[in-house]
C-alpha positions as CSV (number, residue, x, y, z in Angstrom):
1,M,0.0,0.0,0.0
2,K,1.4,3.4,-0.9
3,K,2.0,6.1,1.6
4,R,-0.5,8.9,1.6
5,S,1.9,11.7,2.1
6,V,5.1,11.7,0.2
7,K,8.0,14.0,1.0
8,R,8.9,16.0,-2.2
9,E,12.5,16.2,-3.2
10,A,14.1,19.6,-3.0
11,D,16.2,18.9,-6.1
12,L,14.3,19.3,-9.3
13,N,16.1,16.4,-11.0
14,R,15.2,14.0,-8.2
15,L,11.6,15.2,-8.2
16,A,11.4,14.6,-12.0
17,K,12.8,11.1,-11.6
18,S,10.4,10.2,-8.8
19,T,7.4,11.5,-10.8
20,V,8.5,9.4,-13.8
21,D,9.0,6.4,-11.5
22,Q,5.4,6.8,-10.1
23,V,3.9,6.9,-13.6
24,V,5.9,3.9,-14.8
25,T,4.9,1.9,-11.7
26,D,1.2,2.7,-12.3
27,E,1.5,1.6,-16.0
28,Q,3.3,-1.6,-15.1
29,S,0.7,-2.5,-12.5
30,Q,-2.0,-2.0,-15.2
31,E,-0.1,-4.2,-17.6
32,K,0.2,-6.9,-15.0
33,A,-3.5,-6.8,-14.4
34,I,-4.2,-7.0,-18.2
35,E,-1.9,-10.1,-18.4
36,K,-4.0,-11.7,-15.7
37,G,-7.0,-11.4,-18.0
38,K,-8.6,-8.3,-16.6
39,N,-10.4,-5.7,-18.8
40,P,-8.0,-2.7,-19.2
41,A,-10.9,-0.3,-19.1
42,A,-12.2,-1.8,-15.8
43,V,-8.7,-1.6,-14.3
44,S,-8.3,2.1,-15.2
45,L,-11.8,2.9,-13.9
46,G,-11.3,1.0,-10.7
47,R,-8.1,3.0,-10.0
48,L,-10.0,6.2,-10.9
49,G,-12.8,5.3,-8.5
50,G,-10.3,4.4,-5.8
51,L,-8.6,7.8,-6.1
52,K,-11.8,9.8,-5.7
53,G,-13.9,7.5,-3.5
54,G,-13.1,8.9,-0.1
55,K,-13.6,12.5,-1.1
56,A,-16.9,11.7,-2.8
57,R,-18.1,9.8,0.3
58,A,-17.1,12.7,2.6
59,E,-19.1,15.1,0.4
60,K,-22.2,13.0,0.7
61,L,-22.0,12.8,4.5
62,S,-23.6,15.4,6.7
63,P,-21.3,17.4,9.1
64,E,-22.7,15.5,12.0
65,Q,-21.9,12.1,10.4
66,R,-18.4,13.2,9.5
67,S,-17.9,14.5,13.1
68,E,-19.1,11.1,14.5
69,I,-16.8,9.2,12.2
70,A,-13.8,11.4,13.2
71,K,-14.6,11.0,16.9
72,K,-14.7,7.2,16.5
73,A,-11.4,7.2,14.6
74,A,-9.7,9.4,17.2
75,M,-10.9,7.2,20.1
76,I,-9.5,4.1,18.3
77,R,-6.2,6.0,17.4
78,W,-5.5,7.2,20.9
79,S,-6.8,4.2,22.9
80,T,-4.1,2.2,24.6
81,K,-3.4,-1.3,23.4
């Protein structure tokens, strides 16, 4: 699973390389899925849905629902194990 926040490189050359590496990795994962017999259109749409799914869900929730979800997450995050 990829990290959500990625530290950006200060050097422009390294930043360019990391950007190209991300694109190539995404294309390679699509190619692997196609080799497994999956529909390429479905693979790209699935990725697209995954990228915007959380934001779309948050927009549909009321402020009270979002607050309740956040409180529950904070309780779990800060509870002792």
